[in-house]
C-alpha positions as CSV (number, residue, x, y, z in Angstrom):
1,M,-3.4,139.3,192.5
2,S,-2.6,138.4,196.1
3,D,-0.6,140.1,198.6
4,D,1.6,137.4,198.8
5,T,2.4,137.3,195.2
6,R,3.0,141.4,195.1
7,K,5.7,140.8,198.3
8,L,7.2,137.5,196.2
9,D,7.2,139.8,192.7
10,H,8.8,142.3,194.4
11,L,11.8,140.0,196.0
12,R,12.1,138.5,192.8
13,L,13.3,141.8,190.9
14,C,15.1,143.1,193.4
15,T,17.3,140.0,193.5
16,A,17.7,139.5,190.1
17,L,21.5,139.2,188.9
18,D,21.3,142.9,186.9
19,P,19.7,145.1,189.8
20,S,19.8,148.3,187.2
21,P,16.1,148.0,186.1
22,V,15.2,148.6,189.4
23,L,16.6,151.5,190.2
24,Y,17.0,155.1,189.4
25,P,18.7,155.7,186.0
26,P,22.2,156.8,186.1
27,D,22.0,160.8,185.8
28,R,19.7,160.8,189.2
29,T,21.7,159.9,192.0
30,T,20.9,161.1,195.8
31,L,23.5,163.6,195.4
32,L,25.1,163.1,198.7
33,E,28.3,163.0,196.3
34,C,28.1,166.8,196.1
35,V,29.2,167.0,200.0
36,E,32.7,167.5,200.3
37,P,34.3,167.1,203.5
38,L,36.2,169.9,205.0
39,P,37.7,169.0,208.0
40,D,38.9,171.6,210.4
41,R,41.5,169.4,212.7
42,F,43.5,166.0,211.9
43,P,42.6,162.6,213.1
44,L,42.4,162.5,216.5
45,V,42.0,158.6,217.4
46,A,42.5,155.2,214.9
47,P,39.5,154.3,212.7
48,E,38.9,151.1,214.7
49,D,38.6,153.4,217.9
50,V,35.8,155.4,216.6
51,D,33.0,155.4,218.4
52,T,29.8,154.5,216.5
53,S,27.4,154.0,218.9
54,A,24.2,155.9,219.3
55,V,20.8,156.0,220.7
56,F,17.6,155.3,218.7
57,L,14.4,154.9,220.0
58,G,15.3,155.3,223.7
59,T,18.0,152.1,222.6
60,R,21.9,152.3,222.7
61,V,22.4,150.6,219.2
62,A,26.2,150.0,217.7
63,A,25.9,152.6,214.8
64,P,23.7,155.0,213.6
65,V,22.7,152.6,210.4
66,F,19.6,150.6,210.5
67,V,18.2,148.1,208.3
68,S,15.4,149.1,206.2
69,A,11.9,148.1,205.6
70,M,12.1,145.2,202.9
71,T,9.0,142.6,202.8
72,G,6.2,141.0,204.8
73,G,3.5,138.5,204.8
74,P,4.9,135.4,202.3
75,V,6.5,132.5,204.0
76,R,10.3,133.6,202.8
77,S,9.3,137.0,203.6
78,G,9.0,135.8,207.1
79,E,12.0,133.7,206.8
80,I,14.0,137.3,205.5
81,N,12.0,138.7,208.4
82,R,14.6,136.6,211.0
83,A,17.5,136.1,209.1
84,L,18.0,140.2,209.3
85,A,17.2,140.4,212.5
86,R,19.2,137.6,214.2
87,V,22.3,139.6,211.8
88,C,20.9,142.8,213.8
89,Q,20.9,141.5,217.1
90,R,24.7,140.1,216.4
91,M,25.8,143.4,215.3
92,G,23.6,145.6,217.5
93,L,21.7,147.5,214.8
94,A,17.9,148.5,214.5
95,L,15.4,146.8,212.4
96,A,12.8,148.0,210.4
97,L,10.1,145.7,209.3
98,G,8.3,145.3,205.9
99,S,4.5,146.2,205.4
100,G,2.6,144.6,208.0
101,R,-0.9,145.0,206.0
102,P,-1.0,141.3,205.3
103,M,-1.5,140.5,209.4
104,L,-4.1,143.4,209.4
105,E,-6.0,141.2,206.9
106,D,-5.2,137.7,208.6
107,E,-4.2,137.8,211.8
108,A,-2.1,134.3,211.4
109,R,0.3,135.8,209.2
110,A,1.4,137.9,212.5
111,D,4.2,135.1,212.8
112,S,6.4,136.5,209.7
113,F,6.6,139.6,211.5
114,D,7.3,138.7,215.0
115,V,11.3,138.3,215.1
116,R,11.5,139.9,218.8
117,D,12.8,136.6,220.0
118,E,15.7,136.9,217.4
119,A,16.0,140.0,218.4
120,P,15.2,140.7,221.7
121,D,17.6,143.8,222.5
122,I,17.7,146.3,219.2
123,P,15.0,148.7,218.5
124,I,12.5,146.7,215.9
125,M,9.6,149.4,213.5
126,A,6.6,147.7,212.8
127,N,5.8,149.2,208.9
128,I,2.4,150.2,207.5
129,G,1.7,152.4,204.2
130,L,-0.6,155.4,204.9
131,A,-3.4,154.0,202.7
132,Q,-4.3,151.5,205.4
133,V,-3.8,154.3,208.4
134,G,-6.9,156.0,206.6
135,L,-9.1,152.6,206.4
136,T,-7.7,151.2,209.5
137,P,-8.9,152.2,213.5
138,V,-5.9,153.2,215.9
139,E,-6.7,150.2,218.1
140,R,-6.1,148.0,215.2
141,L,-2.4,149.7,214.2
142,A,-1.5,149.4,218.2
143,W,-2.4,145.6,218.2
144,M,-0.1,145.4,215.0
145,V,2.7,147.2,217.2
146,Q,2.0,145.1,220.1
147,R,1.9,142.0,217.8
148,C,5.6,142.7,216.5
149,R,7.0,143.8,219.6
150,A,8.1,146.9,218.0
151,D,9.4,149.7,219.5
152,A,7.7,152.5,216.8
153,L,5.3,152.4,213.9
154,V,6.5,153.4,210.7
155,V,3.7,154.9,208.1
156,H,5.3,154.6,204.5
157,V,4.3,157.8,202.2
158,N,4.2,155.6,198.5
159,F,2.1,157.8,196.4
160,A,3.9,157.3,193.6
161,M,4.2,153.6,193.9
162,E,0.7,153.0,194.3
163,A,-0.2,155.1,191.1
164,L,1.9,152.7,189.4
165,Q,1.5,149.7,190.9
166,P,-1.2,147.3,189.0
167,E,-3.2,147.0,192.2
168,G,-2.3,150.1,194.2
169,D,-4.7,152.0,196.4
170,R,-5.1,155.5,194.1
171,Q,-7.1,157.7,196.2
172,P,-5.9,160.8,198.3
173,V,-5.5,160.5,201.8
174,D,-5.0,163.5,204.5
175,V,-2.2,163.4,205.2
176,T,-2.1,165.8,208.0
177,S,-4.9,164.8,209.9
178,A,-4.0,160.5,209.7
179,I,-0.4,161.2,210.9
180,T,-1.8,163.3,213.6
181,R,-4.3,161.6,215.1
182,L,-2.3,158.7,214.7
183,R,0.5,160.4,216.6
184,R,-1.8,161.2,219.4
185,E,-3.9,158.1,220.0
186,L,-1.3,155.0,219.2
187,G,0.8,154.9,222.2
188,H,4.1,154.6,220.1
189,P,6.9,156.2,218.5
190,V,5.7,157.2,214.6
191,I,7.9,157.6,212.2
192,V,6.9,159.0,208.7
193,K,8.9,157.7,205.4
194,E,8.9,158.0,202.2
195,V,9.8,155.0,199.4
196,G,12.6,156.5,197.5
197,N,11.0,159.6,195.8
198,G,11.5,161.7,198.8
199,F,10.0,165.3,200.6
200,T,9.8,169.0,199.2
201,R,10.9,171.1,202.1
202,K,6.8,172.4,202.3
203,Q,6.1,168.8,202.6
204,L,8.7,168.0,205.4
205,G,7.8,171.2,207.5
206,I,3.6,169.9,207.1
207,L,5.2,166.9,208.4
208,A,7.0,168.4,211.5
209,G,4.2,170.3,212.6
210,T,2.0,166.7,213.3
211,G,4.6,166.3,215.6
212,I,6.0,162.7,215.0
213,E,9.1,161.8,216.5
214,H,11.1,160.9,213.1
215,I,10.9,161.4,209.1
216,D,12.6,159.6,207.0
217,V,13.3,161.2,203.7
218,A,13.8,158.2,201.9
219,G,14.6,160.3,198.9
220,A,15.6,159.2,195.2
221,G,19.0,157.8,194.2
222,G,18.8,154.6,194.7
223,T,15.9,151.8,194.3
224,S,12.9,153.3,192.3
225,W,9.3,151.7,193.3
226,V,7.9,153.5,190.4
227,R,10.3,151.3,188.0
228,L,9.8,147.8,189.8
229,E,6.2,148.2,189.6
230,G,6.4,149.5,185.8
231,L,7.9,145.9,185.4
232,R,5.1,144.4,187.1
233,S,2.6,145.8,184.8
234,D,1.4,145.2,181.1
235,K,3.1,147.9,178.2
236,D,1.0,151.0,178.9
237,G,1.8,150.8,182.8
238,H,5.6,150.1,182.0
239,A,5.5,152.9,179.6
240,L,4.4,155.1,182.3
241,A,6.9,154.4,184.5
242,E,9.7,155.0,182.2
243,T,7.9,158.3,182.0
244,F,8.7,158.9,185.9
245,S,11.6,157.1,185.9
246,R,13.4,160.2,187.8
247,W,10.4,161.3,189.6
248,G,11.4,162.6,192.9
249,M,14.1,164.6,195.4
250,P,17.7,163.3,195.8
251,T,18.3,162.1,199.1
252,A,20.8,164.8,200.2
253,A,17.9,167.8,198.9
254,C,15.7,166.2,201.1
255,L,18.3,166.2,204.1
256,G,19.3,169.7,203.7
257,W,15.6,171.0,203.3
258,A,15.1,169.0,206.8
259,R,18.2,171.2,208.1
260,Q,16.3,174.6,206.7
261,E,13.6,173.8,208.7
262,G,14.9,173.1,211.8
263,I,13.7,169.5,211.8
264,E,16.1,167.1,214.4
265,G,14.7,163.6,214.2
266,V,15.8,163.2,210.3
267,L,16.7,159.7,209.0
268,A,18.1,159.0,205.6
269,S,17.5,156.2,203.0
270,G,17.5,156.0,199.2
271,G,20.5,155.4,198.0
272,I,22.5,154.7,200.9
273,R,24.9,152.1,199.9
274,T,28.3,152.9,201.6
275,G,29.6,154.1,205.0
276,L,30.8,157.4,203.5
277,D,26.9,157.8,202.0
278,V,26.2,157.4,205.8
279,A,28.8,160.4,206.6
280,R,27.7,162.5,204.4
281,A,24.3,162.2,205.1
282,M,25.3,162.7,208.9
283,M,26.9,165.9,207.8
284,L,23.7,166.9,206.5
285,G,21.6,166.5,209.9
286,A,20.8,162.5,209.3
287,R,20.7,160.9,213.0
288,M,20.3,157.7,211.6
289,A,20.4,156.2,207.9
290,G,19.1,153.1,206.3
291,M,19.9,150.5,203.7
292,A,17.3,147.8,202.1
293,L,18.3,146.9,198.8
294,P,22.2,146.2,199.1
295,L,21.8,143.9,202.1
296,V,18.5,142.1,200.5
297,R,20.8,141.1,197.8
298,A,23.6,140.5,200.3
299,L,21.3,137.9,202.0
300,D,19.8,136.6,199.0
301,A,23.5,135.8,197.2
302,Q,25.8,134.7,200.3
303,G,23.4,134.0,202.9
304,E,23.4,135.5,206.9
305,E,27.3,135.5,206.8
306,G,26.9,137.3,203.4
307,L,24.8,140.0,205.2
308,E,27.1,140.6,208.4
309,R,30.0,141.1,206.2
310,H,28.5,143.6,204.0
311,L,27.3,145.6,206.8
312,S,30.5,145.0,208.9
313,Q,32.3,147.3,205.5
314,V,29.7,150.0,206.0
315,L,30.9,149.9,209.7
316,R,34.4,150.1,208.6
317,E,33.4,152.8,205.7
318,L,31.7,155.1,208.5
319,R,34.7,154.8,210.7
320,L,37.1,155.6,208.2
321,A,35.1,159.3,206.9
322,A,34.8,160.0,210.7
323,H,38.8,159.5,211.3
324,L,39.6,161.3,208.5
325,T,37.5,164.2,209.4
326,G,39.0,164.4,213.1
327,C,35.8,162.8,214.5
328,T,36.0,161.0,217.6
329,R,32.5,159.4,217.4
330,T,30.6,159.3,214.4
331,A,27.8,161.6,216.1
332,D,30.6,164.6,215.9
333,L,30.2,163.9,211.6
334,A,27.0,166.6,212.1
335,S,29.1,169.3,212.8
336,V,32.2,168.5,210.3
337,P,32.8,171.7,207.9
338,H,31.4,170.7,204.4
339,A,31.6,172.3,201.0
340,I,28.0,171.9,198.9
341,T,28.5,171.7,195.4
342,E,26.4,171.4,192.4
343,P,23.6,170.5,191.7
344,L,23.1,170.2,195.4
345,R,23.7,173.9,196.0
346,T,20.7,174.5,193.1
347,W,18.2,171.8,194.4
348,L,18.5,173.4,198.2
349,A,18.0,177.0,197.2
350,S,14.8,176.1,194.8
351,A,12.7,175.1,198.0
């Protein structure tokens, strides 16, 4: 099966009328709902006056929210990337591109990833899978980042997804040596992320030891790529995916473990749906929060206007959360006192 067919399958399944088959089962949430703010002050500014700005990859952005990696390769993917870039440019938000594997295999495919003309002022992140990092010379990966005119390279670690994908790369990669080599030789910031299964505390410590700039925990609770790949498989593959449908560490647990490890450059994705989710993630130490599935669905259903409206609502929710916790800046959410309720408390104590 071609890479184009696989990517189009992903888009079709993610934009279906009922998204529940590609989501984690309802009993596996992000556990962000277990973070209960305990403000130690009263509101100081109106919600609309909260400063949401942040600095990411050396560029000031309008909010600590980024559009996470979705797709790349086929013609439709290029159209989606350009639409996302236009909206992000208008709103001043960072953008992560989908996997650049197609352009490594065929340089003619690079145009679907190069959206810099649409978004000259925002941080853009190129993206590649860990399996390709293990097989590709660093010089070639540097070319990919430069061809995308990107500011950083995201390396997605997706062992569970690859194992369930009918045409997946199942051979293990030495994560530590691959990421260390990339960080030393690439010449661009490196971000390591999961794709919805999260990292344990010890895995986060191993990644931090490579010296990379950021870790995107991308935990469980939102889109399940295990289930999605199961839908693309035969009957046995689908059954296998359903057996592992709850596999993964909740996003909030991953964020708490990262804080326990003293990791500073933490990004939160995996089931982030609202501005309140973003606020709670920041209370747990996240610098930025990424969203994907609800955004591609909004774009598919209502075009760029619908996507911009959806993101604007997220930012309104984020400002309100900051207002109600006595913050004048969303950056101050990191210091808001909060209670940790069950079952998140047990997860954090178990590492």
